[in-house]
C-alpha positions as CSV (number, residue, x, y, z in Angstrom):
1,M,13.5,8.6,24.7
2,S,11.9,4.0,24.7
3,E,11.0,3.6,22.4
4,F,7.9,3.8,20.6
5,R,5.6,0.7,20.3
6,P,2.0,1.9,19.0
7,E,-0.9,-0.1,20.2
8,I,-2.2,-1.8,16.9
9,S,-4.7,-4.3,18.1
10,H,-8.1,-1.7,18.0
11,Y,-7.3,-1.2,14.4
12,T,-10.0,-3.6,11.7
13,Y,-7.8,-7.0,9.9
14,R,-8.9,-8.7,6.9
15,V,-6.8,-11.7,5.4
16,T,-8.0,-13.4,2.3
17,W,-6.7,-16.1,-0.3
18,S,-4.9,-13.2,-3.5
19,A,-5.7,-15.7,-6.4
20,D,-3.5,-13.4,-8.6
21,D,-0.4,-13.9,-6.4
22,Q,-0.6,-17.3,-5.3
23,E,-1.2,-15.6,-1.4
24,F,-2.8,-14.3,2.0
25,V,-3.3,-10.5,2.2
26,A,-4.1,-8.8,5.0
27,T,-5.1,-5.6,5.1
28,C,-6.4,-3.0,7.2
29,A,-9.9,-0.7,7.1
30,E,-8.3,2.2,8.7
31,F,-5.0,2.3,6.4
32,P,-6.5,1.1,3.5
33,S,-3.0,1.6,0.9
34,L,-1.7,-1.7,2.9
35,S,-1.5,-4.7,2.7
36,W,0.8,-7.9,3.4
37,L,1.9,-10.7,1.2
38,A,2.5,-14.4,2.5
39,T,2.1,-18.0,2.0
40,S,0.2,-18.2,5.8
41,Q,-2.8,-16.3,7.2
42,I,-1.2,-15.5,10.3
43,E,2.5,-14.8,9.0
44,A,-0.1,-12.3,6.7
45,L,-1.1,-10.8,9.2
46,Q,1.9,-10.5,11.5
47,G,3.6,-9.1,8.6
48,L,1.1,-6.6,8.4
49,Q,0.4,-5.9,11.9
50,E,4.7,-5.3,11.9
51,M,4.3,-2.9,8.8
52,L,1.2,-0.4,11.1
53,R,3.8,-0.6,13.6
54,E,6.5,1.1,12.2
55,V,3.8,3.3,9.7
56,I,2.6,4.7,13.3
57,A,5.9,5.2,15.1
58,D,6.6,7.3,12.2
59,M,3.5,9.0,11.9
60,A,3.9,10.1,15.8
61,E,7.7,11.2,14.8
62,Q,6.7,13.5,11.6
63,E,4.2,15.2,13.9
64,L,6.3,15.7,16.3
65,A,8.9,16.9,14.1
66,I,6.5,19.5,12.6
67,H,4.9,20.6,16.1
68,A,8.7,21.2,16.5
69,A,10.2,23.7,13.7
70,E,6.5,25.7,14.0
71,E,8.1,26.4,18.0
72,G,11.4,26.9,16.1
73,M,13.0,23.8,18.7
74,S,14.8,20.8,17.8
75,L,13.3,17.5,18.3
76,N,15.2,17.1,21.7
77,Q,14.0,20.7,22.9
78,Y,10.5,20.2,21.8
79,V,10.8,16.0,23.2
80,L,12.4,17.0,26.3
81,R,10.0,19.6,26.6
82,K,6.9,18.1,26.8
83,L,8.0,15.5,29.2
84,S,9.1,18.0,32.1
85,A,5.8,19.2,31.4
86,A,4.3,16.4,32.0
């Protein structure tokens, strides 16, 4: 199975200066519990976007695992069945 690369450009980002941390902090409106600190605005945004890719991919994997378990199948069996139905 190929690596899942979620589309992260459709989210709402904000990069601000944190006086407390003395770094820029990037946040995402759709995932308010996530943030990334860095010394530059670009590094803060890029760090958050990479973390968001990982979080979304993990969420998708967990969702597939739940569906597989509900149907009494291994994750591999479930994915193969879904791919062959497509």
